[in-house]
N, C-alpha and C positions, 0 to 999 in steps of 0.2 A: 425552216423545217417546216415540214408542214402534220399538223394535224395526225393525219389517216394514216400519212405511211410510217414516221417517225423519220423520211428519209429529206435528204437538202432537195426544194425545190429550187432551188436558187433563185430566191428572191434579193440577195444580199449583190450578189454579182449584176443582175436587172438593177436595183437599185444605185449601186454604184455607177455605173456605165450612164443612167438617167444623168444621175444631179451630175456629167463631166460633156453628154452630149446639153444638156440644160441647164446651166448652172442659174443658182439663186438672183436674185437682182433687188439689192437696198438701197437702192439706188447709187445716187453721182454725186459728193461732198462738193461743197461752194468750191472747194480748193483744189481740189480732182476735175474739176467742173472749168476752171479757169484757167488749167495743166493742158486741157485738150483743147480751147480756144488759141493757149499760147502757142502750145511746140506739138500736137500730136497729131490735131488737125491739117496745118500747114500743110506736116511732110503729106498726109493721107490725098490732100487737094495737089499738091504738086503730082503722085506718081512715083513719088524719089524711093531709090532705093533704102530701105530702112536697113540701115549700119546691124550690126548687132549691138553699138554701143547706146543706141537712138532706145534697141528693143528693153535697155532696164525703165526708162520711165513710162514704156506702155504697161510691160507687166507690171508694172508697181500700182498703176490704176485701174488694169486693166484685174487684178487680185483684190485692193479694196470696192472695187465693184462688183463682182461678181464671186467674191471666195474661192479664186480660182489659181493657184502658181503654175502659171506658163511656165515653159522654158525656154530660155534663146535658142533659137533656129536659122538656119539662110534661106529655110524659102519662103520669097517675099509676100506668094498669093497667101501660104499659112500668117502670116501680120496682120496682114491689107482685110484678112475678114477678121480676126478679131478689133481690128481699128472697123469696122462697119460697126461694129458689135458696141464699140464705144461709144461711134456717133448717134448709134440708136437709146444708146441710154443716155447720154447726155440733153438730146432733143427730151425724151423721157421727162428725165429730173426736172425741165424747164417749163413744160409743165403743169409741172405741181405747182 
């Protein structure tokens, strides 16, 4: 809300958009790092079809890492993008 005009300036909407576009990063836990290495990474590098069952693990790790709950989708390229983000998060977590 603008203090001068008293009208909605759209800040809340912009904030929500930016939070969704650039989720927070608190680091990847050791348990999630292990899930990345043993479950998610092999699937990512295989280029295999990312089925709906596999997405449960991906969604859980993504939520704990970035604080954003994803929805299941049949869009494989969308999920590959999320795996790329998790790969970067893993690399950063290992550097700490």
